[in-house]
Residue, then its C-alpha position, 0 to 999 in steps of 0.5 A: x231552578x235558580x230560585x229554588x236553589x237561592x231559597x235553599x241557600x238562603x234556608x241554609x244561611x237561616x239555620x247556621x244564623x240561627x245557630x249562631x245566635x244560640x250560641x252567641x246569645x250566653x255569651x251576650x247575656x253573659x256580658x250584661x251581668x256583674x257579679x257582686x261578692x260580699x260578706x254579711x256580718x251582725x254588730x260583732x263582727x260575726x258572719x251570719x248564715x241564711x241571709x237573703x240577698x237580692x237584686x232590688x226589683x227582681x227575683x234574683x238572689x242567694x243567701x250567705x253561707x256559713x261564715x257570712x259570705x256570698x257571691x251572686x250574678x246580677x243584671x249589670x244595671x242593678x243599683x241596689x241589693x237587699x239583705x233580710x234575715x228573721x231577727x235583723x232589720x232589712x237593709x239595702x247597699x248600693x252597688x252601681x259601682x261596687x263589685x264587692x260589698x260588706x254590710x252590717x246588719x242590725x238587730x231587729x228591735x222585735x221579732x215573732x221569730x226570736x227565740x227566747x228564753x222561757x225557763x228549762x226551754x225555749x220558744x219562738x216570741x210568736x208563741x209565747x203567753x206570758x210576759x217576757x222582755x228580751x234584750x239583745x247585746x247589740x241593745x245593751x248601753x255602751x261605756x264604763x260598764x262593770x256589771x251585767x245590770x248596768x247594760x239593762x238599765x232602761x231596757x225593760x219595761x217594769x224592771x227597775x235597776x237602781x244603783x244606789x250611788x257610784x261605788x265600784x264594790x256594789x251590785x245595782x239592785x233590780x226590781x220587777x214589777x213592785x217590791x213583794x217582800x218585807x224581808x230580803x233583798x228582792x233581787x231576782x233570781x239569776x239563771x246563768x247559762x242554766x245554773x239556777x241562782x247564780x251570782x250576777x257578777x259571775x259573767x263578764x258583760x261583753x260575754x253576755x249574747x241576751x238577756x231573757x226577763x221572766x216578768x210575770x207569774x205564769x211564766x216564772x212559775x216553772x221557777x217555784x219558790x224561787x220565781x216571786x221577784x222575777x227571773x233573769x236569765x243569761x245567755x252567754x256567747x257561744x261559738x259559731x259554725x266557721x274558721x276561728x275568729x278572735x275577737x278583742x274589746x276594751x277601753x279606757x275610761x275616766x270618772x269624776x264627781x258628778x255633784x259636789x254638795x255645796x258645802x261652805x269654804x273656809x272664809x265663808x265658815x268663818x264669817x258664819x260662825x261669827x255672824x251666828x253670835x258663836x263664841x270667836x274663842x271657841x272657832x278652830x281656825x288653823x288657817x286652811x281653806x280646804x275642800x274636803x269633798x274635793x280632798x277626798x275625791x279623785x279623777x279615777x281611771x279604769x281600763x277593761x279588756x275582753x279577748x275572746x276566741x271561738x269557732x267550729x263545724x257542723x258537729x263541735x264548736x268552741x268559744x273561750x274569753x277571758x276579762x279583766x278590768x281595773x276599776x278606780x272609784x272616785x273616792x280615794x283608796x277605793x278599787x275593784x280588779x275583775x279577772x274572768x276567764x269562760x271556756x264553753x264547748x259544744x259536741x254532737x255525737x252518734x249522728x247528731x242525736x247526742x249533744x254535749x256541751x261543758x262550761x267552766x269559768x274562774x272569777x277572781x275579784x280584789x276589792x278595796x272598800x270603804x265603810x260607810x254605814x250609819x246607824x248599823x256601825x260606829x258613828x265614825x264609819x262614814x267618810x262621807x259625813x265627815x267630808x261635810x262635817x269637818x271644818x274647812x279652816x283646818x288642814x289635812x297634815x300637820x308640818x311633820x306630815x302626821x295627820x291632822x286631827x281633832x276627832x270627836x262624833x261624826x267629826x274627823x279628818x275623812x282623808x286620814x280615815x280612807x287612807x289609813x285604814x284597810x279594808x279589803x277582799x279576795x275572792x275567787x269563784x269557780x262555775x263548772x256546768x254540763x248539759x247533755x241533750x239525747x234524742x232518743x226517739x223522733x220527737x223526744x229529748x232527754x236532757x241532765x244539767x249539772x253544775x258546781x259553783x264554789x266560791x271562796x271569799x277572804x276578807x281582812x280589816x285593819x286599823x292602824x295604831x296612828x289612827x283614831x279607829x286604832x285607838x290613838x289620841x290627839x290634843x287641840x293642835x291635831x296631833x297624836x298624843x297617845x298611840x293607838x293599839x291597832x284593830x285586826x280581824x279576818x274571815x274567810x268564807x267557802x259556798x258551794x252550791x250543786x244542782x243537778x236536773x234531768x228533763x224529758x221533753x216531748x214535741x209533736x206536730x198533728x193535722x190541722x196545725x197542732x202543735x204539742x210541747x211537753x217537758x217533765x223534769x225533777x231537780x235537785x239544789x244544795x247550799x252550803x256555807x262555811x265560814x270562820x274568822x277572828x280579830x285582835x287589838x293591841x299591835x306594836x307594829x302595823x307591819x303585819x296589817x291583818x296577816x298575823x293576828x298572832x303579833x297582838x301583844x294580849x293583855x287583859x285589856x286587848x279585844x280578842x274574838x273568834x267565831x265561826x258558822x256552818x249552814x246547808x239546806x236543799x231544795x228538791x223539785x219536780x216540774x212540769x210544763x205543757x204548750x199546745x197551740x191550734x192553728x198558729x192561733x191559739x196557744x196555751x201553757x200550762x206550768x207547774x213545779x212542787x217544790x220541798x225545802x228543808x228550810x221550811x216548818x215541819x208541817x210545810x216542807x212542800x208547795x205547789x206552785x202552778x201557772x196558766x196562760x193562753x194567747x190569740x194571735x188575732x191577726x191571723x182570724x179570716x176577718x181581720x183580712x190577713x191582719x188588716x191594719x195590723x201585721x200583729x195582732x196578739x191578746x195575752x192573759x196569764x195566771x200563776x203562783x210563785x215562792x219566796x224562800x230567801x228572807x228564811x235562814x237554814x234553820x229559822x224554824x227551829x227551837x235553837x239555843x247559843x252560847x251566852x255568857x258562862x257559869x262557874x261548876x267543878x272548880x271551872x267556868x264553862x260556857x253557858x247556853x241559852x235559848x234564842x230562837x222559838x221554834x215554828x213548824x208552819x214556817x212556809x214560803x210567800x206566795x205571789x199570785x199575779x194575774x196578767x193581761x197584755x197586747x202584742x201589736x206591729x204595724x205598718x209593715x212591722x215598722x212600728x211594733x210594741x207591748x202594752x200590759x196590766x198586771x195585778x199582784x198579791x203577795x200572802x203570808x208574808x215573811x216578818x219578825x212579828x210580835x207575840x205575847x211574852x210570856x206566856x211564850x218564852x220570846x216576844x218575836x217569831x218569824x212568820x208568815x202573815x199579811x199581804x201586799x199588793x202591786x198593780x201597774x202597767x209595762x209598755x214599750x214601743x219599738x220603731x223603725x223609724x229609718x231604713x235605707x242604704x245610707x241612714x238606720x235609726x231605731x228607737x225604743x221607748x218604755x214606760x212603767x208604773x206600780x202602785x204598792x199597798x200593804x193590805x194586811x199585817x194580820x195572822x196567827x202562829x200556833x205554839x204547842x197547840x194554842x193558837x196566838x194572834x199576830x197583830x201588827x198594825x204598824x211597824x217602825x222602818x226608816x231611821x234618821x240619824x244625826x246630830x240631836x237625831x235618832x227618829x222614825x220617820x217611815x213605817x209598815x203600815x195596812x192600807x199604805x204603801x212599803x216604807x211611807x213616811x209618817x212625819x209632821x207638816x213643817x209650815x215655816x219659821x217664826x220670828x225666832x227661827x224656831x220651825x213651826x211643825x203641825x202638829x207639835x207633838x212628834x208622836x201624834x197621830x195626825x202627823x201627815x202620811x206621804x207616799x215615797x214611791x213614783x208615779x211612773x218611770x220611762x226609758x227612751x233608746x235610740x241606735x242610729x247608723x250612718x254608713x260607717x258611722x254609729x250612735x246609740x243614746x239611753x235616757x231614762x228617769x222617774x217622775x213623782x217619788x220622794x226621798x227624805x233627805x237626812x243630809x239636807x236635814x242635818x247639814x242645812x242648820x246654822x247650829x252645827x257651827x257652835x261645834x265647828x262642824x260645816x254646813x250646806x250654803x242654805x243653812x244661811x238662808x233658810x232662817x231655821x235656827x232651832x236644831x234640826x227635827x224630823x218633818x216634811x220639810x227634808x222630803x224631797x222630789x226624787x223625779x230625774x231625767x239622766x242621759x245613763x248612757x250614749x256612744x259615738x262609733x266608727x267602723x273602718x273597712x277593712x277589706x283590704x286587711x285581710x286578717x281583720x275583719x272588723x274594726x270600729x272605734x268608740x267614745x262613750x259617756x255614761x251619767x252625762x247629765x241629771x236634770x232633777x229637783x233634788x238637793x242630795x248627790x243623787x236622787x236614786x237611793x235604796x229602795x228596800x230595807x229599812x233605809x229604803x227611801x232615805x238619805x243619810x249620806x250612807x251613800x258613795x257619791x256617783x261619778x260621770x265618765x267618758x270611755x275611749x274604746x276598741x272593736x277589733x274581729x281578726x279572722 
């Protein structure tokens, strides 16, 4: 019995123990856990929603909230958290001794889940069939950036962005896979938040979220007659769900002349003048030793400020920003002030069936210019030529404070020229747009987009009465003998662009992993320009500048001119796209656009621009064993046709009359009119046909990925002013379509995630591109009044080199050669008397040498490195091969200039040339270069103890920090289109080098 009682008590004690164990166990387990909180942000300090946060080596995890915050309970032994999200690099954080951790994710170079803009829609990168490159804001170049295009230099294979000189008032040129036209700028079509044909300067660099570049015809065909030069689509930053955030980005910067040409100093000039047998009595020596390049340049100061705030809820989001920068040019009296405000609102309604977006932007720019065009203006319009040519023995000013000047051909005081002449513009631009998306039923969305862009450009110019350009006369002592009359002119231009489209989009998923995406739409564009201007002379005071033209003292010798014009044209379009995918492996895209333009001839108002592309995700096939070595392997092929109507002015297809002279009738003189343009009823757009094949791949767990592409494009029906027989025709030129030009090349992009751990991150991108350009035909036909005439232009005189005793054509358009190829004599040396030995001797001989100015390839290398709170980025870019005709060197490396008291370069004293400058391959120099485009070093502070600040970063950055080249001019990057392509006539603003100090702040 005692045993039974004992067993009963033990059983009850066991039950009590089990109960206590069950009750206490959770508390014991809890005591072995720890809670980690924190926030995950992107590089700009914005919270990222949906980031996966897991304890390394376990399945314990959570996701971040809308504002990027998280809270996670993990075992006490956990030392590392892993953060991962689509579109960002995987990141680890040490939590051994931390209960709170903030993490900044780095944007992945390429992710197949990334959404890219493909024109009138978006697509996952996995589903893209064409050649589309995306550059995200985290990858942009840093430093003194005042143009969105500067952010993209060296970032996209096949996209060459050239800043020809350092003028703050010029926009870089862009070439996407070569040059496609003989006329026009050749720049791509810009689309900013849906505004087609937008001004690239209408958006502040800090407001851009990402840039998508459509490089081939299969992707750009959706833009039809405007897509031949490629399409650059800019998406600006939008408000995000969460509480309001205020962000400030600003920097101060200093710029200086990156390279000074080696001209002679005062003592060197005097010694060389006398040593070369010149008459000592004709030497103008005022005892000075002036470095004119140094005098016309300065250490420029710039500052840039961007303030933005934004936020939103699940149904409403907003963002507003204002940007101001004041940029001094390194050349005195050249500046640019830029003010931009942008407001974006987005509202969902009717159970999220309707989405309404509104955007309003205003831009105001004030510019101070200097003119340095050669060959199209009077020779006294280039201060950079003056700075090299003007004798260093001459002073800047006279003793009385007036400017010393003894002007002659291409010869005057460059400081006086820059400081006396006023050349300004005031430009305002308003962009307003709306977008409505209505999901009418499941899978079908009806959209409408409309925009109005209104610009107003006021320009004024004044030459003062005491300036050479204003008509003043000077004596041999550099003093004014006769006051001038002054010259004033002003113009005002109004520009209106209106655009509206209506699109229907249907998406449907079917069985067997089939997906259909169809878009159909209509678009209408209206372009309007109105301009007027006037110019007068003969002023008795400079007080009015160009603001009071009526103050001119009008006489029979006064110059008076007035003019105005008004133009408009319209473009109507029907467009469509069909995307179909099967099994996630086979993807097909068809695009088509039917455009009608009022610019074109009566017989060719409308044109159709189709494209087709397909891709095969090979890594998804069973025979690849789930990819095998490749995480991704995708083959793309596409063909399409795009158009170009840019070179055609609104009334180029019509027979035009213009006012010419006067005639006397009915007792008075009357304005006469005369035909000035022949009509062409067959005038149409240029057509660019392009074949593209590409391979996308990723290996090593996506640590290394890239793209290799080959393209072959042909421009047909090229627009040009071709020669026609006159008589019988009334004119000897007509704008017509004839001829062909090809561009072939390879684009390669490699992205590497080299290091990824809790302390170090290093991402690197290499791009490589080639393009082979050829003019294959310059013939065609022109029909007029029922008769057909041949258009035969086997060779076109193109680029001209100007200078003392020079005005010679050195480049041509020639069938079988690349655009703007040089055709010159070969320089073999000098004889005993210093005479240049040229083969052949005859400057017009057909035995001259052809030289291709196009480069062999371009390249870029971008690096992004993070070490804990430090970040470093660097972009190197360059080109190999290529030639420039250095007309500056040809002119100034010649001792004959000394005879007229003109300065020379140091090489003039050692090259042995004694006869006047002559065009030959002696002046054709290599344009190969390697440039450190930008570099930045930043530090992000820990702001956990400052509740109102979520991010604080300071940085130092530099631009154009070094340049390696054999080129003997200011810079090897010169114009690559137009009649002066690949020619340096010293008609370039010198390039600068800059260093910036900046700060990024985000306030909660």
